[in-house]
N, C-alpha and C positions, 0 to 999 in steps of 0.2 A: 256840219261838224262844229262843235263848240267845246271850249274848256270852261272850267269853273274858277271862281276866285280862290277856292281852296287849293286847286292845282297850282295856281300861281304862288300862293304862300308856301306850299311845300317845295316847289322848285326854287324859290328864292332862298329858302333855308338850305337846300341842297347845294346851290351855287356858293353860298357863303362858307359852308362846311368844306366843300372841295377847295375853295380858294385858300382857306386857312391851312389846310393840309399841304396844298401845293406850295404855299409860301414857306412852310417849314422845310420841305424838301429842297426848294430852291436855295434857301439860306444855308443848307449844308454843303453847298458847292462853292468853290472859288469863282469870282467873276469871270475868269477866262472860260470856265466850263459852261457858265450860263450863256455866254455870248458866242460859243463855238458853233460853227455851222454844222448842223447834224442832218442836213438833207431834207428837212421838213419844208412845207410850203413857205413859211416865213424864215426858214433857216435855223434859228436858235431858239432855245427856251425863252430867253428874255424878249426876243422880238415877237414870238407867238403870244406870250403873256401880255405884252403891250397891245397887240392887236385885239385880243379879247376884251381888255379893259376899255380900249377906245370904242369898240363896237357896243359894249354895254352902255357907255355914256351916250353914244349916238341914239340908241333905241330909247333910253330914258328921256332924252331931249325930245324925241318925237312923240312919245306916249305920255310923258308926265310933265312936259314943259320945262324941264331942268336945263341948265346950261350945257351946250354941247362941248366936246373936247376942243382944246385950242388948236390941235394939229388937224390938217386936212386928211381926208381918207387916204391919199397917196402916201402919207407918213404915219399911218396907224401902227405900223410895226416898229417905229422908232420914236413914238410919242413919249415913252418911258424907257430910259436906257440904264437906270440903276435900280437895284432892288429896294432900297429904303423909300425912294419917291414913289415907285410903283405900289409898294405895300400901303403907304399912307392913303393914296388915292383909291386903291382897291378896297380897303376897309370902308372908306367913306362911301364909295359907290355901292358896295354890298348892303350897307345900312340903308341907303336911299332906296335901293331896289326892294328890300324887305318892307320898308315903310309904305312904299307905293303899292306893293302887292297886297299888304294888309288892309289898304283902304279901297281896293277894287270892289266893284259890284258887278252883277250880271250885265247891267245896262252898259257899263264901261266896255266890257269885252265884246258886246254886240255891235259896238260902233265901228267907225272907220278911222284909220290913221293915214294922214296925208303928209307927204314930204317930197322934197326934190331929191331924186335919185341920181347921184353922180355916175353910177354904173350905167343907167339907162340914158342919162343926159336929159331928163325931163321930169316934170311933176308927175307923181304917181300916188296911188293909195291902195290899201289892202285892209281887210277886216282886222280889227284889233286882236282878236283871239289868234289869228294866223301870225301876226307880227310877234306876239308874246311867245307863241310856240317856237317860232323861228329863233328868237333871241336865246331861249333856253337850249334849244338844239345846237345852235352855233357855239355856245359856251362849251357844251359837252363834247362836240366834235373837236374843237381845238385843244381842250384839256386832255383829250385822248392822245393827241400828238405830243403834248407836253409830258404826259405820263411816260410815253415810250422814250422820249429824249432823256428824261430824268433817269429812267432805268438804265439806259445805255451809258449814261455818265457815272453810274455807280451810286446814285442817290436812292434812298428808300422811298419809292413812289407811293402816293396816297392810296388808301382804300377808296375805290370809286363806286362800289355797288350801292345803289340807292336804298336797297332793302336793309343795308347795314348802317344807315345814318342814325346816329344817336338821337334820342328824344330831345336832348338839350342843345342840339346843333342849331 
């Protein structure tokens, strides 16, 4: 199984589109609602959004050689605790991800990604295409949780259907 550079570009666009919409929905809520424990894996909207941003930065560090997030994995859900700081870093990370995806070639996706896994406690590696697919799937998984929490908090949750992504996203 293999993905294409075009898939990566499309998913990077989708990621940025979703994050812009999610940001607008998050901004419509008071901080107390963003930080309220809503029973999701990471508890709140803000903690889940922090984890997704942290993970994207980790995967970009592994695959693109960019700087990893300052917080360790055990603090991925509290690396960003306020919306303005999260927004600034989210926009920058989305731009970095789009640039990286736009520069990918087939050979890049056919290679291996090696890293130290804190979860496994050892050095590990996996095919690049699998790591990329995991990164985009991970984003979608947790944004689904955020979507449900935003809806429960009374915010207008984003349109998340990939087929409805605008051409200019």
